N, C-alpha and C positions, 0 to 999 in steps of 0.2 A: 516501485522505483528503487527501493534500497538494494535489491539484489543486483540490478543492472548497474547501479552506481558502484557497488563493491567490485564488480568485474571490470568496469571501465577504469576505476581508480587504481586497480592493480595491473592494468595493462593486458587484460585477458580478452582476446577476440571471441566473439560469440555471434550467433545468428538468432535474432529475436522473431518469434512468431506469436501473433495474438491468438488467445484461446477463447473460443466461444462455446460454452458448455453444451448448448442445445444441438449445434451442428458439428462440433468437433470432438465430442466426448468419446465416441467409439474409436475413432482413429487414434486419439491420444492414448486410450487404454491399450490398444494394439501396440503402439510404439513403445510404451514403457512397461508392457506386460503386467499391468495391474488390473485384474478383472473383478475383484470383489472388494478390495480396499477402497476407502474414500480417495477421490482424485481431486486435489486442490492445486492451485497455482500461487506463487511461481514454482516451477520445477525446471530442472536443467538436466539434460542428457549429455553425459561425457562419453569418452571412448570406453570407459570401464564401469560406469555407475550411473544411477539416476538419483539426483539430489532433490529432495522433496520439500524444501522450505527455503526461504530467503536466508535463514541462519546457516543452513548447510551450504548454500551457495557462497555465502560470505566466508565460511571456513575454507572452502575450496580455493576461493580467490586469495585468501591469506597464505595458504600453503603453496600455491603454484604461481602466484603473481609476483610482481616486483613493485617497487615504489614505497610510499609511506605505509606504515603498518596499520592494519585495521584493528589490531589488538583483540582479536576474537577470543583469545585464551584468558583474557582478563575478566574476572567475575563481575566487575562493575560494568563492563561493556555488555555482558550477558544480561545483567539486570535491566539496563536501559533498552536493550532489544525486547525484553519481556514487556516493558512499559509500552514501547512502540506497538507491539503485537496487540496489546489490549486496546489501545486507542483505535487501531485499524479494525479490530473485531467489532467494537461498538459502532464505529463509523459505517462499516458494511451493513450492519443491521439497520441503522437509521436510514441510510440511503436506499437500501432495498425496499424498505417500507414506504418511504416518501416518493420514490420515483414512479410507483404504480399510479399515482394520481397526477402525473405530469406528462401528458402525451408527447410533447416535444422532447422532453428529456429522455423518454423511453426510446424514441427514434434515434436521438443523438448517442445513446449508449451502445448502439449496435455498430459493428464494423462497417466501414463505408459500403462494402458490396452488398450488405443486407438491408441498408436503410430504406431503400426504395422498393423492396420486394413487397408484394401483397402479403398482408399478415405480419409485416415486420414488427409492428408494435406488440402483437400477440406473442411473438418470439421473445421480445425483450421483457414483457411482463412475466412470461414463464421463467425467463432467466432470473428475474428478481425473486420469484418463488423458490427457484433452485438454490440461490444463494442463502436464503433464510433456512432452507432445509439442510444445506451443507454445513452452515455455521449457525446451529441452533442456539439462540440466547433468549431465554425467557426473562424479559426485562421491560419495564414501562419506559416511556420516553423521558419522564421526569427523572427516573433513577439513572437512565443512560446518560443524561446531561450531567447529573450530579457526579457520577463516577468519572466521567470525562474531565469535569472541572477539577476534581481532586488530583488526577494524574497531571493535568496541566500546571496546577499549583506546585506539584513536586518538581516538575521540570524547571519552572521559573525559579524556584528556590535553589536548585542545583546550579543553574547558570549564574545567577546573582551578578549579572553584568559581565561575565566571562564570555570569551568568544567560543570556547569549547567546553563541553560538559565536564570532561576529565582533565582540563588544563591544557591538553594538546589534542590535535585531531585524532579521531578514532571512528570506528563503525558506529559507536553510540550516537554520534552527531548525524551520520547518514540516516540511521534508523529513526531517530526522533524527528528529524526534519521531514522525512517522507510521511510520517504519520500525521503531521500537522496539515497535510493536504485535506484531511477529514474535517478540519476546523474552518479553513478558508483556502480556496485554491490559490496557488502561487501567483506571483506577479506575472504579467504577460511576458512571453519570450523565454521563460525558464523551462516550464514543462507544458506541453500542449494539452489543452482541455477544451472541448467544444463549449462555446459560450452558453448553449442551451442547458448545460449541466451545472453551471456555476451555482445557481440558486439552490439546487438540490444538494450539492456537495457542501455548501456553506452551513455551518452550525451557528446561526445568527445569534443564538442565546449567549455564545461564548466568544465569537470572533472579534468583537469590539473590545471586550474586557481583557482579552489575551492578544491584542494587536501587537504588543512588543514581541511575543513569541513568533507570531507570523512574520514579522519583519526580520527577526533572527533567522528564521527558516529560509526566507528569500535570499538573505546574504550567504547563508551556508550553502544553498543550492548553487548559487553563482560561483562560489569560490572553491568548493571541494571537488 
């Protein structure tokens, strides 16, 4: 979400396409001419370049867009983007492990056109394995939760009752707010998420103790 937010907030028009690794990998490699390098999303194809991360996309939005500054040249913004990336990484690992044991969540994770195909859940399960292979993190669940809790504590300390992490709105807020989706899905009506995925996405060990951050995230998503 943070890449799309950056583009929208800087007034840059774009066309969004959902990427499903199992069925779309070959065509995506052809489109971006990357045949041996790892292929991850988000990525963005411009008239002159291929941007290979949300951070690169945010930099593009800052350079070519208009409106309030994302402040991507600020080292503090880069720091919080790194924190966001780590929370997302840990969340992807946890969800990819957990979803394999939830048949309805497996089906819900597929794009609409694939949900009712014979073998759809098998495709989704393979997709979860693909995510674990693409983003390899050798970590126990207890350590994953502990590492995530430490990062959330840092965010809470930095906010300390403020509306924005750095005193005024920046990409840091967009990045951190989007990563908190890995703790508890946003309030209804902000970001669409199939209800069958809510339980798998929620990190119940931390969602209650960091409910204040989740509320800040909801307000940030509504207002930025």
